[in-house]
BAKOL-724931 format. One record per residue: residue in three letters; x, y, z of N, C-alpha, C, CB in turn. Coordinates in pm, whole numbers, padded with zeros to 5 digits, always signed. Each point is the difference from the previous one (the first is absolute). Glycine has a CB too. Layout:
REM residues N
ALAXYZXYZXYZXYZ/...
***
This chain:
REM residues 204
MET-00301-04103+03851-00131+00056+00038-00100-00033-00109+00109+00187+00132/GLN-00230-00220-00092-00102-00033-00098-00047+00127-00069-00070-00200+00135/ASN+00064+00197-00268-00033+00118-00076-00150+00017-00020+00218-00020-00113/GLU-00293-00088+00129-00142+00007-00026-00077-00041+00124+00039-00047-00244/PHE-00142+00123+00275-00087-00037+00111-00095-00108-00048+00017+00231+00102/ASP-00031-00336-00023-00090-00109-00036-00139+00032+00050+00187-00166+00008/ALA-00281+00184-00099-00138+00022+00040-00056-00127+00062-00031+00170-00183/VAL-00053-00153+00282-00055-00114+00074-00142-00025-00046+00145+00051+00200/CYS-00178-00178-00225-00136-00038-00032-00072-00034+00130+00068-00087-00230/HIS-00171+00162+00266-00071-00024+00125-00126-00080-00028+00091+00212+00098/ASN-00107-00321-00024-00118-00083-00016-00009-00090+00122+00014+00006-00254/ASP-00126+00003+00326-00016-00083+00120-00036-00143-00035-00070+00202+00126/ASN+00026-00227-00247-00037-00135-00043+00108-00052-00092-00248+00051+00021/PHE+00326-00147+00027+00113-00048-00078-00041-00101-00106+00145+00041+00197/ASN-00270-00086-00196-00048-00087-00106-00041+00085-00118-00077-00173+00167/ALA+00129+00140-00285-00026+00081-00119-00137-00028-00059+00243+00003-00045/SER-00309-00112+00083-00130-00034-00053-00070-00091+00098+00081+00025-00237/SER-00202-00064+00203-00074-00091+00087+00048-00143-00016-00198+00151-00014/GLN+00285-00177-00082+00052-00134-00021+00099-00036+00109-00033+00025-00246/SER+00039-00153+00276+00097-00047+00098+00140+00020-00055-00164-00169+00091/PRO+00254+00232-00014+00136+00023-00048+00068-00131-00039+00015+00203+00145/ARG+00048-00206-00261+00059-00125-00048+00114+00028-00096-00220-00115+00029/VAL+00299+00012-00051+00107+00001-00098-00058-00040-00135+00175-00056+00177/ILE-00145+00130-00282-00048-00040-00133+00114-00039-00094-00194+00151+00032/GLY+00319-00125+00010+00113-00040-00084+00128-00005+00081-00111+00101-00199/VAL+00199-00196+00166+00133-00007+00062+00102-00012-00111-00091-00109+00212/GLN+00203+00182-00197+00098+00011-00107+00142+00001+00057-00167+00125-00141/SER+00260-00170+00062+00142+00008+00037+00084+00008-00126-00041-00131+00214/GLY+00168+00167-00196+00091+00009-00113+00143-00024+00046-00154+00160-00115/VAL+00230-00227+00033+00137-00035+00039+00101+00103-00049-00064-00240-00007/ALA+00020+00336-00075+00091+00101-00055-00057+00139+00023+00081-00163-00175/HIS+00005+00263+00165-00042+00139+00017-00070+00047-00127+00192+00045+00159/GLU-00316-00088-00174-00084+00042-00111-00119+00077+00056+00073-00198-00141/PHE-00138+00278+00057-00106+00088+00049-00120-00079+00052+00076+00173-00162/SER-00124-00268+00085-00117-00079+00040+00043-00131+00064-00134+00103-00185/LYS+00042-00163+00262+00026-00131+00060-00098-00102-00058+00085+00109+00212/ILE-00048-00235-00203-00073-00110-00064-00104-00057+00097+00200-00054-00144/SER-00323+00036+00095-00106-00058+00083+00034-00142+00039-00168+00146-00114/GLN+00137-00181+00239+00025-00132+00054-00130-00057+00057+00241+00061+00050/THR-00246-00191-00033-00116-00060+00067+00012+00013+00151-00025-00161-00191/ILE+00148+00174+00241+00026+00014+00143+00140+00057+00019-00155-00194+00054/ILE+00173+00275+00050+00133+00047+00036+00023-00031+00148-00007+00183-00177/ARG+00133-00192+00215+00038-00026+00138+00065+00124+00058+00030-00246-00048/LEU-00087+00299+00158+00060+00111+00071+00090-00055+00110-00197+00149-00051/ILE+00317-00096+00061+00098-00046+00099+00026+00113+00098+00106-00160-00166/GLU-00122+00132+00294+00015+00100+00105+00134+00073-00010-00148-00138+00147/SER+00141+00271-00140+00118+00088-00001+00080-00008-00130+00009-00025+00246/PHE-00069-00031-00352+00073-00019-00125-00078+00046-00122+00115-00192+00106/GLY-00241+00148-00119-00078+00039-00116-00062-00118-00072+00148+00194-00024/VAL-00170-00176-00105-00063-00104-00082+00107-00096-00050-00186+00159-00070/GLU+00168-00284+00099+00098-00102-00040+00024+00005-00151-00072-00146+00194/GLY+00199+00158-00233+00036+00001-00141-00016+00134-00069-00065-00233-00002/ASP+00019+00335+00074-00021+00131-00063+00127+00084+00009-00244-00011+00058/VAL+00269+00090-00161+00122+00079-00008+00010+00105+00110-00002-00037-00245/HIS-00112+00081+00301+00002+00102+00103+00003-00057+00142-00122+00146-00157/ALA+00127-00278+00168+00009-00062+00132+00141+00013+00054-00183-00161-00061/GLY+00194+00169+00193+00131+00009+00063-00007+00083+00126+00109-00023-00221/ARG-00010+00011+00305+00003+00078+00124+00046+00144-00024+00044-00211+00127/SER+00025+00234-00238+00038+00136-00038-00079+00042-00124+00232-00032+00097/ASP-00250+00162-00113-00079+00057-00110+00059-00044-00134-00064+00198+00143/GLN-00022-00252-00230+00045-00050-00131-00035+00095-00114-00026-00230+00087/HIS-00034+00345-00055-00034+00096-00104+00129+00061-00055-00224+00050+00111/LEU+00245-00060-00243+00127+00038-00060+00034+00147+00022-00035-00177-00169/PHE-00065+00266+00157+00025+00143+00022+00040+00026+00145-00164+00057-00182/HIS+00095-00124+00275+00032+00019+00142+00140-00051+00033-00244-00021+00055/ILE+00283-00092-00113+00134-00053+00023+00106+00099-00048-00089-00236-00023/LYS+00066+00291-00097+00097+00094-00058+00011+00127+00083-00050-00093-00226/ARG-00064+00141+00277+00001+00129+00070+00031-00013+00149-00165+00082-00167/PHE+00113-00189+00231+00009-00009+00146+00088-00114+00050-00224+00098+00007/GLY+00265-00188-00096+00079-00114+00043-00084-00105+00070+00194+00151+00023/ASP-00131-00230+00062-00067-00110+00068-00092+00055+00109+00195-00154-00048/GLN-00326+00126+00035-00100+00047+00095-00098-00113+00031+00023+00238-00086/PRO-00086-00236+00205-00102-00101+00030-00111+00002-00105+00051+00022+00244/ASN-00103-00138-00276-00100-00012-00104-00140+00021+00057+00149-00157-00126/LEU-00204+00275+00104-00137+00030+00039-00096-00018-00117+00086+00161+00171/ARG-00036-00217-00282-00075-00017-00124-00005-00147-00041+00066+00232-00072/GLN-00083-00320+00168+00003-00143-00028-00121-00046-00083+00126-00033+00212/VAL-00239+00099-00191-00124-00035-00072-00066+00128-00048-00031-00210+00140/HIS-00011+00209-00266-00070+00115-00060-00144-00042-00028+00215+00090-00104/LEU-00310-00009+00152-00142-00027-00020-00066+00117-00073-00005-00143+00208/ILE-00094+00112-00293-00082+00101-00066-00146-00041+00012+00188+00060-00161/GLN-00273+00038+00184-00144-00022+00006-00058-00003-00142-00012+00113+00227/ALA-00068-00215-00257-00058-00014-00134-00093+00115-00033+00019-00246+00020/GLU-00070+00314+00082-00086+00115-00024+00072+00108-00079-00124-00051+00211/PHE+00257+00058-00196+00078+00095-00080-00007-00036-00148+00153+00040+00195/PHE-00148-00170-00225-00013-00045-00139-00135+00043-00057+00152-00196+00048/ASP-00257+00184+00036-00134+00041-00044-00001+00148-00036-00104-00177+00146/ASP+00168+00258-00059-00001+00145-00022+00072+00038-00129-00007+00034+00247/VAL+00126-00090-00270+00075+00043-00119-00058-00059-00128+00205+00017+00142/SER-00282-00125-00131-00064-00055-00120-00098+00100-00059+00026-00232+00091/GLU-00084+00316-00006-00092+00104-00048+00074+00108-00078-00149-00045+00195/GLU+00282+00048-00180+00083+00097-00073+00073-00066-00116+00027+00131+00211/GLY-00062-00257-00241+00059-00068-00115+00124-00081+00029-00092+00180-00131/HIS+00124-00202+00259+00116-00081+00039-00049-00132+00059+00139+00209+00043/PHE-00110-00317-00112-00050-00131+00041+00114-00084+00056-00182+00011-00176/LEU+00168-00049+00303+00105-00068+00073-00048-00134+00053+00098+00220+00062/GLN-00003-00313-00053-00023-00132+00058+00089-00014+00123-00062-00099-00226/PRO+00026+00009+00320+00088-00023+00115+00143-00030-00044-00196-00086+00129/GLY+00290+00154-00066+00142-00018-00031+00055+00099-00100-00034-00235+00049/ASP-00051+00303-00124+00048+00093-00102+00089+00109+00058-00206-00046-00131/LEU+00170+00096+00250+00078+00108+00061+00104-00052+00098-00197+00149-00026/GLY+00223-00279+00022+00108-00057+00078-00035-00039+00141+00144+00134-00136/GLU-00274-00138+00170-00038-00036+00136+00002-00152+00020-00141+00207+00012/ASN+00167-00248+00111-00003-00141+00037-00139-00049+00031+00229+00023+00087/ILE-00311+00066-00029-00135-00039+00043-00098+00108-00044+00092-00130+00199/THR-00198+00088-00267-00107+00089-00041-00120-00028+00087+00086+00011-00239/THR-00144+00094+00296-00110-00017+00096-00129+00063-00052+00166-00001+00187/ARG-00276-00037-00126-00126+00067-00024-00078+00003+00132-00004-00073-00245/GLY-00061+00187+00270-00086+00010+00117+00065+00060+00123-00115-00192-00089/VAL+00240+00235+00078+00065+00069+00113+00074+00122-00055+00025-00217+00131/SER-00045+00331-00067+00058+00125-00049+00144+00012+00051-00228+00111-00005/LEU+00320-00170-00067+00139-00008+00045+00059+00137+00030+00025-00206-00134/LEU-00052+00303+00050+00064+00131+00014-00045+00074+00125+00016+00010-00246/ASN-00131-00046+00300-00052+00066+00119+00043-00068+00129-00192+00073-00135/LEU+00260-00185+00126+00046-00069+00120+00120+00073+00060-00083-00219-00091/PRO+00099+00213+00223+00114+00068+00062+00127-00083-00008-00157+00114+00153/THR+00270-00048-00136+00127-00069+00012-00007-00099+00118+00123+00201-00098/GLY-00074-00320+00075-00003-00102+00106-00123-00087-00001+00135+00153+00132/ALA-00234-00124-00217-00116-00089-00011+00046-00138-00045-00151+00197-00052/ARG+00090-00300+00108+00035-00137-00038-00115-00064-00077+00150-00020+00202/LEU-00115-00048-00308-00096-00071-00082+00027-00149+00010-00021+00197-00157/ARG-00081-00272+00198+00009-00145+00000-00057-00050-00133-00021-00013+00255/LEU+00102-00063-00326-00033-00045-00135-00013-00151+00001+00120+00196-00103/GLY-00242-00246+00080-00019-00144+00001+00012-00058+00139+00088-00009-00231/ALA-00041-00115+00238+00000-00074+00126+00114+00039+00094-00107-00185-00122/GLU+00222+00226+00068+00117+00017+00086+00075+00131-00020+00017-00242-00003/ALA-00005+00289-00119+00090+00112-00029-00049+00130+00062+00063-00113-00212/GLU+00033+00197+00252-00030+00132+00053+00107+00098-00045-00118-00101+00200/ILE+00077+00221-00236+00093+00104-00039-00029+00128+00079+00021-00101-00231/GLU+00078+00189+00237-00016+00129+00066+00033+00111-00098+00057-00100+00225/LEU-00149+00195-00241+00019+00107-00097+00104+00100+00049-00238-00028-00076/THR+00330+00064-00014+00111+00089+00034-00006+00134-00071+00135-00201+00040/GLY-00200+00209-00156-00002+00127-00072-00066-00012-00135+00205+00065+00118/LEU-00200+00044-00193-00058+00006-00134+00106-00029-00105-00169+00167+00080/ARG+00123-00220-00192+00087-00009-00116+00007+00138-00065-00059-00245-00037/ASN+00178+00282-00008+00016+00125-00072+00002-00030-00150+00127+00104+00194/PRO-00234-00072-00266-00003-00028-00144+00108+00078-00074-00247-00044+00016/CYS+00315-00022-00109+00109+00065-00073-00031+00005-00150+00164-00078+00175/HIS-00072+00136-00251-00020+00022-00143-00019-00129-00079+00135+00205+00023/GLN-00090-00320+00034-00016-00126-00072-00147-00032-00027+00211-00081+00106/ILE-00300+00136-00024-00143-00025-00021-00045+00057-00133-00038+00005+00247/ASN+00090+00111-00285-00034+00057-00131+00064-00078-00114-00021+00223+00107/HIS+00134-00290-00083+00058-00087-00102-00089-00121-00022+00231+00076+00063/PHE-00299-00120+00044-00091-00114-00011-00128+00038-00072+00096-00094+00211/GLN-00158+00206-00168-00117+00055-00067+00009+00152+00006-00143-00204+00059/ALA+00154+00266-00172+00015+00145-00006-00116+00070+00071+00126-00023-00216/GLY-00092+00116+00304-00101+00079+00069-00052-00061+00130-00061+00083-00219/LEU+00097-00208+00247-00052-00067+00119+00053+00062+00129-00019-00210-00132/LEU+00143+00261+00128+00060+00057+00121-00084+00114+00056+00224-00064-00086/ASP-00294+00138+00000-00082+00112+00046-00109-00044+00095+00048+00117-00214/TYR-00089-00243+00207-00105-00052+00089+00058-00074+00119-00151-00018-00196/CYS+00280-00015+00190+00066-00071+00110+00058+00096+00103+00053-00186-00157/LYS-00024+00308+00115+00064+00099+00086-00063+00134-00033+00221-00132+00014/VAL-00307+00179+00076-00085+00114-00032+00032+00116+00094-00181-00154-00083/ALA+00207+00272+00025+00023+00120+00080-00133+00062+00038+00220+00040-00116/THR-00238-00012+00245-00121+00065+00050+00042+00121+00084-00130-00220-00001/PRO+00037+00309+00034+00035+00113+00087+00056-00043+00135-00178+00131-00112/GLU+00142-00250+00157+00048-00050+00130+00134-00071-00012-00237-00024+00072/GLY+00280-00007-00194+00126-00070-00019-00013-00109-00103+00060+00052+00233/VAL+00045-00135-00244+00004-00107-00098-00073-00123+00053+00218+00088-00090/VAL-00307-00143+00011-00070-00123+00035+00054-00113-00087-00209+00128+00069/ARG+00264-00229-00004+00056-00116-00071-00103-00114+00005+00240+00070+00058/LYS-00277-00122-00175-00109-00097-00007+00043-00139-00046-00148+00191-00046/ALA+00278-00211+00023+00046-00125-00062+00036-00107+00103+00083+00133-00191/GLY-00156-00134+00302+00015-00111+00093+00085+00029+00122-00029-00143-00192/VAL+00046+00039+00273+00070+00012+00128+00108-00107+00009-00207+00094+00110/MET+00301-00070-00018+00109-00093+00024-00015-00061+00139+00152+00131-00155/ALA-00092-00250+00173-00016-00070+00127+00118-00093+00025-00249+00013-00023/ILE+00263-00051+00150+00093-00105+00038-00082-00121+00044+00179+00168+00070/VAL-00117-00285-00075-00069-00123+00039+00026-00026+00148+00020-00095-00234/THR-00128+00085+00312+00013-00026+00143-00032-00145+00037-00059+00238+00040/LYS-00012-00309-00128-00024-00143+00021+00001-00070-00136-00137+00045+00210/SER+00209-00154-00219+00008-00075-00126-00132-00069-00031+00246-00035+00037/GLY-00269+00011-00166-00119-00073-00042-00023+00012-00148-00099+00036+00224/ASP+00015-00121-00276-00037+00002-00141-00116+00096-00023+00079-00238-00026/VAL-00079+00303-00091-00107+00092-00038-00042-00032-00142+00088+00181+00155/LYS-00218-00183-00178-00052-00033-00133-00125+00082-00028+00095-00234+00016/PRO-00134+00247-00142-00124+00071-00033-00119-00063+00073+00095+00062-00224/GLY-00181+00024+00273-00117-00045+00075+00018+00003+00150-00054-00142-00192/ASP+00178+00151+00240+00025+00006+00143-00064+00125+00060+00216-00128-00031/GLN-00273+00111+00151-00058+00111+00072+00110+00086+00064-00208-00136+00043/ILE+00178+00263-00024+00092+00094+00063-00064+00054+00127+00102+00063-00225/GLU-00029-00069+00334-00044+00060+00126+00098+00111+00037-00108-00218+00078/VAL+00053+00331-00036+00082+00117+00033+00004+00020+00150-00059+00107-00220/ASP+00179-00089+00275+00021+00027+00142+00070+00134+00011+00013-00247+00058/LEU-00083+00348-00006+00056+00134+00010+00089+00012+00123-00202+00093-00118/PRO+00309-00014+00109+00088+00017+00116-00069+00079+00110+00198-00009-00150/SER-00158-00015+00274-00055+00075+00112+00072+00134+00012-00060-00215+00120/GLY-00002+00306-00049+00061+00130+00021-00017+00092-00119+00163-00108+00149/PRO-00093+00223-00149-00010+00095-00111+00039-00066-00132+00050+00189+00158/GLN-00126-00162-00262+00025-00062-00129+00063+00100-00097-00194-00155+00038/LYS+00297+00109-00108+00072+00083-00095-00036-00043-00142+00188+00034+00166/PRO-00216+00060-00254-00035-00036-00138+00120-00061-00072-00170+00184-00004/LEU+00141-00266-00094+00106-00054-00085+00061+00112-00084-00117-00225-00007/VAL+00249+00225-00004+00071+00096-00085+00107-00077-00078-00043+00193+00163/TYR+00096-00128-00265+00113-00057-00073+00124+00014+00088-00104+00056-00226/ARG+00171-00169+00254+00112+00000+00093+00131-00031-00070-00155-00069+00180/THR+00258+00145-00142+00138-00027-00039+00086+00028+00124-00041+00059-00248/PRO+00168-00097+00248+00087+00037+00113+00003+00149+00026+00137-00199-00051/LEU-00157+00282-00053+00000+00145+00020-00126+00046+00071+00139+00026-00205/THR-00256-00074+00163-00124+00043+00064-00010-00055+00141-00110+00010-00223/ASP+00167-00126+00250-00008-00058+00134+00080+00080+00102-00030-00224-00104/LYS+00123+00308+00058+00080+00080+00091-00075+00124+00048+00204-00083-00113/ASN-00312+00117+00041-00075+00123+00034-00103-00026+00108+00034+00084-00232/
***
């Protein structure tokens, strides 16, 4: 059973600014390290993830999830963070670059956290991903920069707000690079907010 209620960010305008939604950084890593390395281009592979990335695969590659839940479908093939979060924490003395928090794709101009579960993002000419849930920030963030976790995971009267990005699966293969435009396609019917998902929460 999920112990924390996920507070929902309500916003009818999914664009975070007047700027055209775009990719500003792409990153990957071959080892289970906290940060990922900036690349000039990455390849998304349908139903698999980022080519050459340690978290790619048809089953969940997160080490904690493997230890606790065993073999599970990989709903965390791609990790995205909005650059606007970097802007916010810089005002508190935390200076971040794309890839520092382990994301594969850094965006600007789209409010990722306000998108519903199942929203699809078209990245560049071919690639497409589908959002599956929120990233759950862990204590490693404070090992990277002391005190940063307090801004990534915030307790409010309505519940816990997780700000360290979203997770997705790849629905169409394609290359993604900085400068690529992002188009958002919202799911039809009732929309469900993004939440932190595990096999335990999915049973509720």
